Each structure stands twice: as structure tokens, then as C-alpha cells.
N, CA, C and O atoms as a DFTB+ gen file, in Angstrom:
788 C
 N C O
     1  1    -111.403     176.159      65.982
     2  2    -111.523     177.814      66.544
     3  2    -110.439     177.835      67.247
     4  3    -109.928     176.788      67.645
     5  1    -109.778     179.385      67.578
     6  2    -108.735     179.372      68.743
     7  2    -109.516     179.298      70.041
     8  3    -110.694     179.548      70.297
     9  1    -108.581     178.911      70.721
    10  2    -108.734     179.295      71.937
    11  2    -108.338     180.867      73.136
    12  3    -107.322     181.192      73.751
    13  1    -109.572     181.419      73.018
    14  2    -108.871     182.148      73.752
    15  2    -108.842     182.553      74.863
    16  3    -109.750     182.536      75.694
    17  1    -107.322     183.123      75.001
    18  2    -106.946     183.181      76.646
    19  2    -107.848     184.054      77.568
    20  3    -108.097     185.197      77.186
    21  1    -108.251     183.705      78.500
    22  2    -108.481     184.076      79.603
    23  2    -107.693     185.791      80.301
    24  3    -107.212     185.920      81.427
    25  1    -107.758     186.551      79.555
    26  2    -106.767     187.565      80.373
    27  2    -107.269     188.424      81.360
    28  3    -107.912     189.365      80.896
    29  1    -107.143     188.377      82.928
    30  2    -107.989     188.670      83.850
    31  2    -108.443     190.483      83.620
    32  3    -107.532     191.219      83.244
    33  1    -109.235     190.833      83.758
    34  2    -108.962     192.399      83.934
    35  2    -109.932     193.076      82.998
    36  3    -110.930     192.381      83.183
    37  1    -110.279     193.993      82.106
    38  2    -111.057     194.476      81.463
    39  2    -111.636     194.071      79.747
    40  3    -110.709     193.484      79.189
    41  1    -112.255     194.143      79.266
    42  2    -112.451     193.250      78.127
    43  2    -112.131     194.500      76.940
    44  3    -112.796     195.505      76.686
    45  1    -110.827     193.999      76.328
    46  2    -110.511     194.703      75.332
    47  2    -110.784     194.063      73.701
    48  3    -110.468     192.901      73.448
    49  1    -111.263     194.766      72.892
    50  2    -111.686     194.793      71.668
    51  2    -110.058     194.692      70.666
    52  3    -109.139     195.503      70.787
    53  1    -110.061     193.320      69.583
    54  2    -109.290     193.475      68.710
    55  2    -109.699     194.353      67.522
    56  3    -110.895     194.262      67.249
    57  1    -108.909     195.264      66.677
    58  2    -108.911     195.833      65.519
    59  2    -107.963     195.543      64.613
    60  3    -106.767     195.833      64.604
    61  1    -108.791     194.789      63.661
    62  2    -107.417     194.560      62.657
    63  2    -107.619     195.553      61.569
    64  3    -108.657     195.735      60.933
    65  1    -106.496     196.161      61.446
    66  2    -106.626     197.032      59.892
    67  2    -106.393     196.455      58.520
    68  3    -105.272     196.760      58.114
    69  1    -107.074     195.732      57.686
    70  2    -106.939     194.758      56.943
    71  2    -107.531     194.948      55.162
    72  3    -107.842     193.980      54.467
    73  1    -107.583     196.500      54.657
    74  2    -108.461     197.222      54.159
    75  2    -107.847     197.439      52.769
    76  3    -108.354     197.225      51.668
    77  1    -106.154     198.105      53.208
    78  2    -105.943     198.342      51.697
    79  2    -105.677     197.458      50.579
    80  3    -105.739     196.250      50.805
    81  1    -105.384     197.868      49.378
    82  2    -105.189     197.287      48.272
    83  2    -103.575     197.095      48.001
    84  3    -103.057     196.849      46.911
    85  1    -102.967     197.254      49.161
    86  2    -101.128     197.151      48.620
    87  2    -100.737     197.333      47.485
    88  3    -100.340     196.393      46.795
    89  1    -100.772     198.702      47.016
    90  2    -100.556     198.899      45.802
    91  2     -99.151     198.283      45.200
    92  3     -98.934     197.740      44.117
    93  1     -97.893     198.699      46.800
    94  2     -96.706     199.026      46.389
    95  2     -96.564     196.946      46.190
    96  3     -95.936     196.423      45.269
    97  1     -97.307     196.158      47.287
    98  2     -96.791     194.942      47.228
    99  2     -97.462     194.233      46.103
   100  3     -96.786     193.243      45.825
   101  1     -98.450     194.325      45.388
   102  2     -98.965     194.013      44.216
   103  2    -100.165     193.305      44.431
   104  3    -100.532     192.516      43.560
   105  1    -100.853     193.468      45.482
   106  2    -102.281     192.526      45.749
   107  2    -102.758     192.957      47.521
   108  3    -101.944     193.202      48.411
   109  1    -103.714     192.955      47.616
   110  2    -104.681     192.982      49.390
   111  2    -103.481     192.373      50.334
   112  3    -103.090     191.226      50.114
   113  1    -103.046     192.965      51.128
   114  2    -101.975     192.133      52.008
   115  2    -103.106     191.093      52.760
   116  3    -102.784     189.950      53.083
   117  1    -104.271     191.564      52.959
   118  2    -105.239     190.612      53.547
   119  2    -105.089     189.092      53.197
   120  3    -105.467     188.145      53.888
   121  1    -104.271     189.044      51.615
   122  2    -105.006     187.891      51.056
   123  2    -103.873     187.298      51.167
   124  3    -104.001     186.167      50.698
   125  1    -102.516     187.524      51.655
   126  2    -101.796     187.021      51.177
   127  2    -101.524     185.670      52.284
   128  3    -101.836     185.666      53.475
   129  1    -100.947     184.701      51.628
   130  2    -100.763     183.638      52.854
   131  2     -99.699     183.676      53.666
   132  3     -98.653     184.196      53.279
   133  1     -99.796     183.245      54.641
   134  2     -99.173     182.998      56.367
   135  2     -98.007     181.653      55.788
   136  3     -98.157     181.011      54.749
   137  1     -97.066     181.516      56.616
   138  2     -96.308     180.286      56.728
   139  2     -97.142     178.798      56.659
   140  3     -96.775     177.766      56.097
   141  1     -98.527     179.078      57.512
   142  2     -99.400     177.754      58.289
   143  2    -100.494     177.997      56.731
   144  3    -101.513     177.311      56.804
   145  1    -100.396     178.762      55.556
   146  2    -101.191     178.370      54.789
   147  2    -102.832     179.877      54.601
   148  3    -103.489     180.430      53.719
   149  1    -102.706     179.851      56.040
   150  2    -103.872     181.189      56.563
   151  2    -103.697     182.408      55.841
   152  3    -102.533     182.461      55.442
   153  1    -104.392     183.456      55.487
   154  2    -103.734     184.794      55.146
   155  2    -103.613     185.209      56.165
   156  3    -103.991     184.734      57.235
   157  1    -102.823     186.575      55.853
   158  2    -102.148     187.230      56.819
   159  2    -103.408     187.706      57.943
   160  3    -103.278     187.795      59.164
   161  1    -104.825     188.017      57.019
   162  2    -105.647     188.544      58.024
   163  2    -106.484     187.451      58.854
   164  3    -107.210     187.676      59.822
   165  1    -106.198     186.147      58.215
   166  2    -107.039     185.197      59.254
   167  2    -105.863     185.117      60.502
   168  3    -106.224     184.973      61.670
   169  1    -104.799     185.198      60.225
   170  2    -103.647     184.580      61.486
   171  2    -103.366     185.761      61.823
   172  3    -102.259     185.835      62.356
   173  1    -103.965     186.815      61.724
   174  2    -103.464     187.591      62.802
   175  2    -104.873     188.203      63.340
   176  3    -104.956     189.118      64.159
   177  1    -105.773     187.646      62.833
   178  2    -107.288     187.539      63.496
   179  2    -106.963     186.490      64.483
   180  3    -107.660     186.750      65.463
   181  1    -106.289     185.483      64.709
   182  2    -106.384     184.489      65.568
   183  2    -105.352     184.734      66.570
   184  3    -105.679     184.555      67.743
   185  1    -104.586     184.978      66.404
   186  2    -103.097     185.909      67.638
   187  2    -103.783     187.144      68.241
   188  3    -103.583     187.439      69.420
   189  1    -104.787     188.048      67.256
   190  2    -105.413     188.619      68.562
   191  2    -106.492     187.881      69.414
   192  3    -106.625     188.387      70.529
   193  1    -107.200     186.931      69.190
   194  2    -108.143     186.846      69.769
   195  2    -107.729     185.818      70.869
   196  3    -108.541     185.627      71.774
   197  1    -106.568     185.151      70.878
   198  2    -105.458     183.993      71.315
   199  2    -104.877     185.099      72.417
   200  3    -105.290     184.797      73.537
   201  1    -104.230     186.021      72.428
   202  2    -103.777     187.410      72.772
   203  2    -104.864     187.295      74.255
   204  3    -104.411     187.298      75.399
   205  1    -106.340     187.198      73.923
   206  2    -107.234     187.768      75.289
   207  2    -108.813     188.960      74.593
   208  3    -109.880     189.215      75.152
   209  1    -108.381     189.326      73.488
   210  2    -109.313     189.932      72.342
   211  2    -110.300     189.611      72.363
   212  3    -110.403     188.467      71.919
   213  1    -111.579     190.218      72.803
   214  2    -112.744     189.320      71.705
   215  2    -113.914     191.046      72.291
   216  3    -113.776     191.792      73.261
   217  1    -114.770     191.052      71.344
   218  2    -114.419     190.776      69.668
   219  2    -113.077     190.750      69.279
   220  3    -112.218     191.127      70.076
   221  1    -112.790     190.371      68.199
   222  2    -111.738     191.034      67.152
   223  2    -113.019     191.506      66.112
   224  3    -114.101     191.048      65.744
   225  1    -112.351     192.476      65.929
   226  2    -113.059     193.522      64.125
   227  2    -111.940     193.724      63.183
   228  3    -110.929     194.424      63.219
   229  1    -112.452     192.862      62.298
   230  2    -111.508     192.912      60.860
   231  2    -111.821     193.867      59.975
   232  3    -112.987     193.633      59.655
   233  1    -111.427     194.842      59.381
   234  2    -111.975     195.402      58.932
   235  2    -111.363     195.634      57.414
   236  3    -110.264     196.128      57.162
   237  1    -112.214     195.218      56.586
   238  2    -111.446     195.369      55.175
   239  2    -112.335     196.061      54.042
   240  3    -113.438     196.583      54.207
   241  1    -111.669     195.959      52.955
   242  2    -112.224     196.697      51.631
   243  2    -111.743     196.249      50.505
   244  3    -112.620     195.631      49.901
   245  1    -110.699     196.280      49.918
   246  2    -110.070     195.996      48.639
   247  2    -110.065     194.187      48.941
   248  3    -109.521     193.628      49.894
   249  1    -110.763     193.597      47.929
   250  2    -111.079     192.163      48.270
   251  2    -111.595     191.782      49.204
   252  3    -111.287     190.758      49.814
   253  1    -112.580     192.639      49.509
   254  2    -113.472     192.468      50.599
   255  2    -114.027     190.885      50.664
   256  3    -113.794     190.137      51.613
   257  1    -114.737     190.547      49.578
   258  2    -114.973     189.666      49.333
   259  2    -114.235     188.392      49.655
   260  3    -114.474     187.978      50.789
   261  1    -113.571     187.816      49.090
   262  2    -112.436     187.054      49.107
   263  2    -111.239     187.167      50.248
   264  3    -110.496     186.200      50.415
   265  1    -111.086     188.289      50.971
   266  2    -110.534     188.106      52.201
   267  2    -111.374     187.644      53.130
   268  3    -110.835     186.916      53.964
   269  1    -113.255     187.950      53.339
   270  2    -114.063     187.207      54.373
   271  2    -114.263     186.198      54.321
   272  3    -114.571     185.550      55.321
   273  1    -114.146     185.600      52.923
   274  2    -114.189     183.906      52.562
   275  2    -113.060     183.186      53.332
   276  3    -113.033     181.968      53.506
   277  1    -112.256     183.941      53.716
   278  2    -110.532     183.055      54.062
   279  2    -110.761     182.936      55.542
   280  3    -110.437     181.940      56.188
   281  1    -111.472     184.259      56.165
   282  2    -111.629     183.917      57.721
   283  2    -112.143     182.890      58.405
   284  3    -112.646     182.059      57.649
   285  1    -112.246     182.500      60.052
   286  2    -113.122     182.156      60.662
   287  2    -113.904     182.988      60.855
   288  3    -113.483     184.082      61.231
   289  1    -115.511     182.759      60.646
   290  2    -116.489     183.702      60.757
   291  2    -116.947     183.999      62.272
   292  3    -117.317     185.007      62.875
   293  1    -116.696     182.296      62.688
   294  2    -117.588     182.261      63.938
   295  2    -116.334     183.433      65.435
   296  3    -116.779     183.712      66.549
   297  1    -114.627     183.926      64.865
   298  2    -114.480     184.128      65.798
   299  2    -114.578     185.889      65.561
   300  3    -114.302     186.784      66.361
   301  1    -114.959     185.955      64.482
   302  2    -114.219     187.829      63.937
   303  2    -115.692     188.210      63.249
   304  3    -116.477     187.568      62.551
   305  1    -115.685     189.846      63.895
   306  2    -116.393     190.394      63.345
   307  2    -116.035     191.662      61.654
   308  3    -115.056     192.364      61.403
   309  1    -117.147     191.468      60.985
   310  2    -115.863     191.863      59.955
   311  2    -116.926     193.160      59.737
   312  3    -118.138     192.956      59.800
   313  1    -116.399     194.464      59.486
   314  2    -116.393     195.874      59.012
   315  2    -115.872     195.591      57.672
   316  3    -115.135     194.645      57.392
   317  1    -116.385     196.628      56.733
   318  2    -116.354     196.969      55.339
   319  2    -116.153     198.339      55.414
   320  3    -117.038     199.191      55.485
   321  1    -114.923     198.521      55.394
   322  2    -114.809     200.247      55.077
   323  2    -115.052     200.541      53.611
   324  3    -114.483     199.945      52.697
   325  1    -115.981     201.550      53.455
   326  2    -116.305     201.400      51.732
   327  2    -115.301     202.498      50.989
   328  3    -115.043     202.307      49.801
   329  1    -114.681     203.750      51.735
   330  2    -114.200     204.271      51.410
   331  2    -112.361     203.858      51.439
   332  3    -111.398     204.555      51.121
   333  1    -112.425     202.624      51.892
   334  2    -111.099     202.434      51.615
   335  2    -109.954     203.234      51.226
   336  3    -109.100     203.915      51.793
   337  1    -110.307     202.843      49.866
   338  2    -109.065     204.309      49.328
   339  2    -108.361     205.088      49.804
   340  3    -107.178     205.305      49.543
   341  1    -109.184     205.687      50.715
   342  2    -109.208     207.239      51.074
   343  2    -107.747     207.101      52.434
   344  3    -107.420     208.087      53.095
   345  1    -106.958     205.493      52.632
   346  2    -105.797     205.168      53.467
   347  2    -106.535     205.019      54.691
   348  3    -107.725     205.319      54.788
   349  1    -105.635     204.427      55.894
   350  2    -105.911     204.057      56.463
   351  2    -106.507     204.939      57.795
   352  3    -106.830     204.273      58.778
   353  1    -106.634     206.179      57.843
   354  2    -108.076     206.508      58.358
   355  2    -109.104     206.187      58.547
   356  3    -109.803     206.300      59.554
   357  1    -109.382     205.554      57.145
   358  2    -111.126     205.507      56.558
   359  2    -110.763     203.905      57.054
   360  3    -111.807     203.266      57.187
   361  1    -109.811     203.285      57.290
   362  2    -109.830     201.664      58.293
   363  2    -110.382     201.856      59.679
   364  3    -111.192     201.127      60.251
   365  1    -109.761     203.059      60.169
   366  2    -109.590     202.625      61.435
   367  2    -110.877     203.840      62.044
   368  3    -111.222     203.921      63.223
   369  1    -111.465     204.755      60.822
   370  2    -112.547     205.245      61.031
   371  2    -113.876     204.195      61.500
   372  3    -114.792     204.205      62.323
   373  1    -113.277     203.186      60.277
   374  2    -114.475     202.111      60.231
   375  2    -114.762     201.221      61.200
   376  3    -115.832     200.716      61.539
   377  1    -113.392     201.068      61.697
   378  2    -112.835     199.844      62.687
   379  2    -113.474     200.658      64.358
   380  3    -113.595     199.808      65.240
   381  1    -113.802     201.918      64.747
   382  2    -114.074     202.503      65.983
   383  2    -116.071     203.235      66.193
   384  3    -116.931     203.558      67.013
   385  1    -115.711     203.086      64.530
   386  2    -117.197     203.772      64.312
   387  2    -118.048     202.737      65.291
   388  3    -117.728     201.678      65.831
   389  1    -119.157     203.438      65.280
   390  2    -119.865     203.093      66.536
   391  2    -119.982     201.292      67.633
   392  3    -120.848     200.603      68.173
   393  1    -118.832     201.291      67.463
   394  2    -117.685     199.902      68.619
   395  2    -118.840     200.225      69.930
   396  3    -119.633     199.334      70.236
   397  1    -118.854     201.261      70.495
   398  2    -119.266     201.812      72.059
   399  2    -120.606     201.277      71.983
   400  3    -121.094     201.194      73.110
   401  1    -121.523     200.811      70.893
   402  2    -122.260     199.972      70.620
   403  2    -122.134     198.480      70.809
   404  3    -122.588     197.785      71.718
   405  1    -121.305     198.085      69.586
   406  2    -121.123     196.778      69.137
   407  2    -120.260     195.781      70.373
   408  3    -120.311     194.564      70.552
   409  1    -119.440     196.899      71.139
   410  2    -118.834     196.295      72.648
   411  2    -119.145     197.345      73.521
   412  3    -118.424     198.331      73.672
   413  1    -120.541     197.089      74.280
   414  2    -120.816     197.723      75.012
   415  2    -120.237     197.482      76.358
   416  3    -120.599     198.299      77.204
   417  1    -119.358     196.479      76.787
   418  2    -118.727     196.073      78.164
   419  2    -117.224     196.460      77.432
   420  3    -116.579     196.705      78.451
   421  1    -116.743     196.564      76.860
   422  2    -115.026     196.779      76.151
   423  2    -114.576     198.118      76.650
   424  3    -115.303     199.096      76.475
   425  1    -113.120     198.251      77.420
   426  2    -112.600     199.238      77.965
   427  2    -111.885     199.908      77.255
   428  3    -111.586     201.071      77.527
   429  1    -111.384     199.115      75.948
   430  2    -110.290     199.697      75.299
   431  2    -110.596     198.907      74.013
   432  3    -111.492     198.063      74.011
   433  1    -109.616     199.262      72.564
   434  2    -109.249     198.796      71.343
   435  2    -108.130     198.491      71.382
   436  3    -107.485     199.430      71.850
   437  1    -107.298     197.365      71.051
   438  2    -106.132     197.473      70.684
   439  2    -106.037     197.102      69.010
   440  3    -106.452     196.079      68.467
   441  1    -105.395     198.206      68.413
   442  2    -105.569     198.747      67.209
   443  2    -104.165     197.890      66.502
   444  3    -103.010     198.076      66.884
   445  1    -104.615     196.826      65.280
   446  2    -103.654     196.375      64.725
   447  2    -103.165     196.192      63.507
   448  3    -104.249     196.051      62.942
   449  1    -102.310     196.073      62.581
   450  2    -102.537     196.052      61.794
   451  2    -101.684     194.727      60.937
   452  3    -100.672     194.135      61.313
   453  1    -102.570     194.495      59.541
   454  2    -102.633     193.388      58.887
   455  2    -101.366     192.264      58.636
   456  3    -101.220     191.045      58.722
   457  1    -100.281     193.844      58.154
   458  2     -99.184     193.602      57.792
   459  2     -97.667     193.796      57.806
   460  3     -96.814     194.301      57.077
   461  1     -97.764     192.840      59.562
   462  2     -96.879     192.946      60.678
   463  2     -96.845     191.583      60.927
   464  3     -97.521     191.192      61.879
   465  1     -95.969     190.460      60.044
   466  2     -96.701     189.309      59.954
   467  2     -95.417     188.853      61.320
   468  3     -95.256     187.634      61.392
   469  1     -94.671     189.579      62.201
   470  2     -93.338     188.838      63.029
   471  2     -93.740     189.580      64.117
   472  3     -92.862     189.535      64.979
   473  1     -94.967     190.440      64.548
   474  2     -95.677     190.425      65.839
   475  2     -96.823     189.785      66.495
   476  3     -98.036     189.964      66.390
   477  1     -95.956     188.824      67.350
   478  2     -96.752     187.518      67.536
   479  2     -97.592     187.960      68.613
   480  3     -97.773     189.164      68.795
   481  1     -98.320     186.752      69.619
   482  2     -99.255     187.114      70.800
   483  2     -98.473     187.834      71.655
   484  3     -98.916     188.901      72.080
   485  1     -97.392     187.451      71.989
   486  2     -96.499     187.804      73.030
   487  2     -95.994     189.825      72.989
   488  3     -95.737     190.537      73.959
   489  1     -96.018     190.204      71.509
   490  2     -96.148     191.422      71.834
   491  2     -97.412     191.892      72.438
   492  3     -97.585     192.667      73.379
   493  1     -98.568     191.023      71.424
   494  2     -99.941     192.133      72.037
   495  2    -100.769     191.726      73.559
   496  3    -101.800     192.224      74.012
   497  1    -100.000     190.768      74.064
   498  2    -100.067     190.617      75.605
   499  2     -99.781     191.486      76.561
   500  3    -100.416     191.926      77.519
   501  1     -97.878     191.797      75.807
   502  2     -97.478     193.173      76.263
   503  2     -98.286     194.469      76.606
   504  3     -98.175     195.271      77.533
   505  1     -99.025     194.406      75.678
   506  2     -99.985     195.495      75.312
   507  2    -101.082     195.870      76.040
   508  3    -101.378     196.932      76.589
   509  1    -101.734     194.614      75.931
   510  2    -102.803     194.271      76.802
   511  2    -102.523     194.108      78.427
   512  3    -103.409     193.990      79.273
   513  1    -101.418     194.123      78.623
   514  2    -101.264     194.125      80.294
   515  2    -101.377     195.467      80.717
   516  3    -101.569     195.568      81.929
   517  1    -101.333     196.265      80.246
   518  2    -101.208     197.230      80.210
   519  2    -102.815     198.056      80.939
   520  3    -102.886     198.610      82.036
   521  1    -103.948     197.891      79.913
   522  2    -105.466     198.097      79.548
   523  2    -105.828     197.967      80.998
   524  3    -106.361     199.046      81.254
   525  1    -105.829     197.273      82.031
   526  2    -105.990     196.777      83.834
   527  2    -106.089     198.396      84.122
   528  3    -107.040     199.172      84.219
   529  1    -104.460     198.559      84.226
   530  2    -103.956     200.307      84.917
   531  2    -104.550     201.342      84.575
   532  3    -104.881     202.253      85.334
   533  1    -104.773     201.271      83.138
   534  2    -105.417     202.661      82.267
   535  2    -106.661     202.742      82.299
   536  3    -107.200     203.828      82.513
   537  1    -107.547     201.333      82.043
   538  2    -109.010     202.017      82.248
   539  2    -109.327     201.717      80.717
   540  3    -108.976     200.962      79.809
   541  1    -110.524     203.150      81.077
   542  2    -110.733     203.472      79.352
   543  2    -110.034     204.949      78.880
   544  3    -110.152     205.531      77.802
   545  1    -109.224     205.355      80.145
   546  2    -108.582     206.566      79.231
   547  2    -107.078     206.251      78.982
   548  3    -106.158     207.067      79.039
   549  1    -106.970     204.641      78.635
   550  2    -105.358     204.079      78.181
   551  2    -105.466     204.346      77.193
   552  3    -106.480     204.322      76.496
   553  1    -104.017     204.777      76.844
   554  2    -103.345     205.037      75.547
   555  2    -101.854     204.701      75.477
   556  3    -101.045     205.253      76.223
   557  1    -101.530     203.852      74.634
   558  2    -100.371     202.761      74.735
   559  2     -99.780     202.500      72.927
   560  3    -100.423     202.622      71.885
   561  1     -98.653     202.197      73.096
   562  2     -98.362     201.712      71.834
   563  2     -97.120     200.940      71.762
   564  3     -96.446     200.909      72.792
   565  1     -96.733     200.365      70.823
   566  2     -95.577     199.377      71.063
   567  2     -94.617     200.123      70.034
   568  3     -94.919     200.614      68.947
   569  1     -93.544     200.083      70.584
   570  2     -92.141     200.655      70.043
   571  2     -91.660     199.412      69.793
   572  3     -92.158     198.341      70.138
   573  1     -90.391     199.664      69.003
   574  2     -89.141     198.542      67.928
   575  2     -87.960     199.832      68.474
   576  3     -87.961     201.027      68.179
   577  1     -87.125     199.156      69.251
   578  2     -85.984     200.199      69.544
   579  2     -86.372     201.548      69.383
   580  3     -86.062     202.231      68.407
   581  1     -87.229     202.032      70.593
   582  2     -87.976     203.341      70.737
   583  2     -88.645     203.738      69.227
   584  3     -88.704     204.961      69.096
   585  1     -89.094     203.084      68.212
   586  2     -89.373     203.724      67.081
   587  2     -91.171     203.445      67.701
   588  3     -91.542     202.482      68.372
   589  1     -92.025     204.601      67.222
   590  2     -93.695     204.131      67.562
   591  2     -93.559     202.902      66.541
   592  3     -92.715     202.700      65.668
   593  1     -94.608     202.189      66.919
   594  2     -94.966     200.968      66.029
   595  2     -96.335     200.689      66.190
   596  3     -96.975     201.487      66.874
   597  1     -97.068     199.474      65.577
   598  2     -98.279     198.730      66.330
   599  2     -98.001     197.958      66.671
   600  3     -96.892     197.510      66.381
   601  1     -99.265     197.016      67.915
   602  2     -99.985     197.861      68.020
   603  2    -100.494     199.046      68.780
   604  3     -99.709     199.854      69.275
   605  1    -101.471     199.136      68.858
   606  2    -102.185     200.637      69.813
   607  2    -103.163     200.120      70.791
   608  3    -104.094     199.334      70.612
   609  1    -102.791     200.679      71.787
   610  2    -104.195     200.813      72.563
   611  2    -104.666     202.026      72.744
   612  3    -103.945     202.982      73.028
   613  1    -106.041     202.094      72.582
   614  2    -107.344     202.983      72.544
   615  2    -107.978     202.466      73.738
   616  3    -108.584     201.396      73.805
   617  1    -107.810     203.242      74.616
   618  2    -108.914     203.301      75.942
   619  2    -110.355     204.095      74.694
   620  3    -110.332     204.853      73.725
   621  1    -111.572     203.254      75.577
   622  2    -112.733     203.515      74.866
   623  2    -112.997     205.342      75.038
   624  3    -113.507     205.854      74.041
   625  1    -112.760     206.060      75.921
   626  2    -112.523     207.561      76.064
   627  2    -112.211     208.244      74.473
   628  3    -112.753     209.165      73.863
   629  1    -111.449     207.627      74.246
   630  2    -110.379     208.127      72.906
   631  2    -111.530     207.466      71.561
   632  3    -111.549     208.039      70.471
   633  1    -111.959     206.876      71.690
   634  2    -112.226     206.080      70.478
   635  2    -113.314     207.378      69.124
   636  3    -113.121     207.583      67.926
   637  1    -114.223     207.870      69.945
   638  2    -114.478     208.850      69.108
   639  2    -113.713     210.379      68.766
   640  3    -113.435     210.976      67.726
   641  1    -113.603     210.555      69.691
   642  2    -111.848     211.641      69.341
   643  2    -111.236     210.967      67.895
   644  3    -111.323     211.330      66.722
   645  1    -110.678     209.988      68.456
   646  2    -109.461     209.525      67.407
   647  2    -110.692     208.953      66.304
   648  3    -109.961     208.530      65.408
   649  1    -111.926     208.721      65.894
   650  2    -112.008     208.606      64.757
   651  2    -112.413     209.720      63.615
   652  3    -112.386     209.864      62.392
   653  1    -112.860     210.509      64.984
   654  2    -112.798     211.932      64.079
   655  2    -111.914     212.861      63.689
   656  3    -112.001     213.721      62.812
   657  1    -110.937     212.557      64.541
   658  2    -109.367     213.203      63.899
   659  2    -108.758     212.592      62.597
   660  3    -108.189     213.252      61.728
   661  1    -108.943     211.332      62.582
   662  2    -107.900     211.091      61.801
   663  2    -107.746     211.611      59.612
   664  3    -108.552     212.245      58.931
   665  1    -107.172     211.341      59.437
   666  2    -106.999     212.036      57.628
   667  2    -106.270     210.997      56.803
   668  3    -105.278     210.505      57.341
   669  1    -106.507     210.689      55.904
   670  2    -105.123     210.227      54.636
   671  2    -104.743     208.807      55.593
   672  3    -105.423     208.199      56.418
   673  1    -103.398     208.595      55.103
   674  2    -102.705     207.485      55.405
   675  2    -102.117     207.640      56.614
   676  3    -101.228     206.810      56.804
   677  1    -102.336     208.593      57.718
   678  2    -101.676     208.715      58.768
   679  2    -102.625     208.252      59.882
   680  3    -102.415     208.627      61.036
   681  1    -103.171     207.830      59.725
   682  2    -104.413     207.250      60.782
   683  2    -103.712     207.960      62.158
   684  3    -103.276     209.107      62.059
   685  1    -103.621     207.205      63.482
   686  2    -104.085     208.323      64.549
   687  2    -102.489     209.164      64.982
   688  3    -102.363     210.238      65.570
   689  1    -101.565     208.381      64.533
   690  2    -100.554     209.228      65.032
   691  2    -100.145     210.908      65.176
   692  3     -99.233     211.413      65.831
   693  1    -101.083     211.499      64.387
   694  2    -101.221     212.905      65.532
   695  2    -101.932     213.402      66.561
   696  3    -101.694     214.297      67.372
   697  1    -103.168     212.420      66.339
   698  2    -103.863     212.462      67.571
   699  2    -102.679     211.774      69.266
   700  3    -102.578     212.345      70.352
   701  1    -102.075     210.581      68.872
   702  2    -101.128     210.362      69.623
   703  2     -99.742     211.157      70.111
   704  3     -99.091     211.091      71.153
   705  1     -99.572     211.994      68.799
   706  2     -98.489     212.912      69.528
   707  2     -98.924     213.696      70.110
   708  3     -98.054     214.303      70.735
   709  1     -99.928     214.070      70.274
   710  2    -100.304     215.168      71.195
   711  2    -100.640     215.108      72.593
   712  3    -100.817     216.121      73.270
   713  1    -100.762     213.544      73.180
   714  2    -101.284     213.093      74.310
   715  2     -99.927     212.501      74.390
   716  3     -98.933     212.480      73.663
   717  1    -100.327     211.934      75.777
   718  2     -99.114     211.419      76.836
   719  2    -100.035     209.587      76.462
   720  3    -101.136     209.041      76.534
   721  1     -98.852     209.370      76.131
   722  2     -98.971     207.709      75.870
   723  2     -97.723     206.886      75.856
   724  3     -96.634     206.981      75.291
   725  1     -98.340     205.954      76.772
   726  2     -97.447     204.556      76.946
   727  2     -96.530     203.944      76.224
   728  3     -96.808     202.745      76.244
   729  1     -95.427     204.168      75.493
   730  2     -94.329     203.500      74.722
   731  2     -94.000     202.373      75.628
   732  3     -93.488     202.359      76.748
   733  1     -94.538     201.199      74.652
   734  2     -93.953     199.833      75.205
   735  2     -93.177     198.990      74.496
   736  3     -93.549     198.202      73.626
   737  1     -91.904     199.212      74.962
   738  2     -90.929     198.959      73.881
   739  2     -90.545     197.203      73.979
   740  3     -90.108     196.594      74.955
   741  1     -90.921     196.612      72.444
   742  2     -91.293     195.100      72.379
   743  2     -90.207     194.361      71.134
   744  3     -90.173     193.180      70.788
   745  1     -89.172     195.801      70.514
   746  2     -88.041     195.026      70.122
   747  2     -87.333     193.859      70.498
   748  3     -86.728     193.181      69.667
   749  1     -87.375     193.578      71.753
   750  2     -87.075     192.361      71.987
   751  2     -87.978     191.128      71.776
   752  3     -87.731     189.977      72.137
   753  1     -89.031     191.563      71.148
   754  2     -89.852     190.370      70.829
   755  2     -90.089     190.070      68.973
   756  3     -90.265     189.103      68.232
   757  1     -89.977     191.346      68.877
   758  2     -90.682     191.406      66.511
   759  2     -89.819     192.819      66.359
   760  3     -89.259     193.506      67.214
   761  1     -89.924     192.951      65.110
   762  2     -88.879     194.071      64.168
   763  2     -90.410     195.080      64.306
   764  3     -90.340     196.308      64.337
   765  1     -91.373     194.538      64.357
   766  2     -92.559     195.835      63.942
   767  2     -92.469     196.416      62.934
   768  3     -92.848     197.581      62.809
   769  1     -91.806     195.536      61.754
   770  2     -91.633     196.480      60.358
   771  2     -92.799     195.598      59.587
   772  3     -93.062     194.417      59.815
   773  1     -93.378     196.388      58.704
   774  2     -94.504     195.888      58.014
   775  2     -94.033     195.966      56.593
   776  3     -93.156     196.750      56.229
   777  1     -94.586     195.210      55.886
   778  2     -93.721     194.493      54.872
   779  2     -94.722     194.510      53.501
   780  3     -95.676     193.852      53.087
   781  1     -93.700     195.976      52.937
   782  2     -94.691     196.160      51.654
   783  2     -93.867     195.508      50.465
   784  3     -93.725     196.157      49.429
   785  1     -93.457     194.554      50.558
   786  2     -92.319     193.999      48.853
   787  2     -92.300     192.386      49.142
   788  3     -91.720     191.627      48.367
């Protein structure tokens, strides 16, 4: 089990979106093997834990049974998005729905994608550093050379509204575009590019 790094400040839940079928990639990205032999889902969940997120919720869909078998079940809570084929919005909605009950002490959620293998714990920690100042109203996202990307830090006050507003494969993009969001430049740490092929 990876060691959780205790980060002073509020409790932040990790939400890893790993439900897609990876059609362009040729298989679910949650099942792709990382350099250390673990699946991308397992490796990314571990990074969220090591960065200080607790608990970490992994949202699965396509290939859910196989992906779940590759995860360290002591470190994560599994959520299955039964409507995963509807796009990223279905995964995000499944990850955020009922989070207030599942993590009653959490003030924010750090939402991350499974297909960003070069985004490491240093990027995650940079976003998490904003949680204490933003409290339950925090809205922040990583940017890479000023282009918006992931992870995204959503304060608790936004969970229900985001879950209700998302649609298709756009995730929370429209919700964030209409609000004051702290852009956290991380281009010095990672490319932030998703791997589609």
C-alpha cells in the first residue's frame, strides 16, 4: 500500500475518471500497463494517494471488472458509471454523485484523468496547495503553457452543480468557463497531454 503524504489543511478526495472504452486507443485506458507494470488506473490512483488525497474514488466503466482486479482495493473506492458510453460527463457525474455522503469531511475533490501518464504527484500537489485558501468554494485547474487541462480542483460547494450541469464528452468545461477559476501553470512539470494512440 502506498504511503499517503499528510498534507496540512483540508481533506481532499481524489476522483479518477477511468471509465472510457478508449476507442481511438483500441482498448480501455484503465487497463494499459504503465512502465512499472501496473495499470494506468492503478498507477494514477497511487499518485493521487501519495499526493495527499483521501480517499481516492476510481470511476470505472468499460472493462470495469478487469480494471478493478488490477487496483489495490485497500487504497481506493470503486464507482461504476453504468452510462459510461455517454462520455466523460457520465464518469464525472458518477464520481461526484453522493460524494457528500461518502466523504462527509472532504472540502474539495481533485478530479484527474487516467490517460495523462506524465502528470505526476508534483502537479497534483501544486493544485492541492490551493485547497486551504479556497476552502469549499475553491475552483482551480492545471494549465500547461497556459492551455487548460487536468487535474481540476472542485470545492465541495460545486459538486452538485457540476454533476447536474455536465453533458456529453465535455466534462465540467462549460461550468468552469462561466466562473472565476484559478489557473495553475504546470507546464514546467508535465506536458498534460492525453494519450489517445
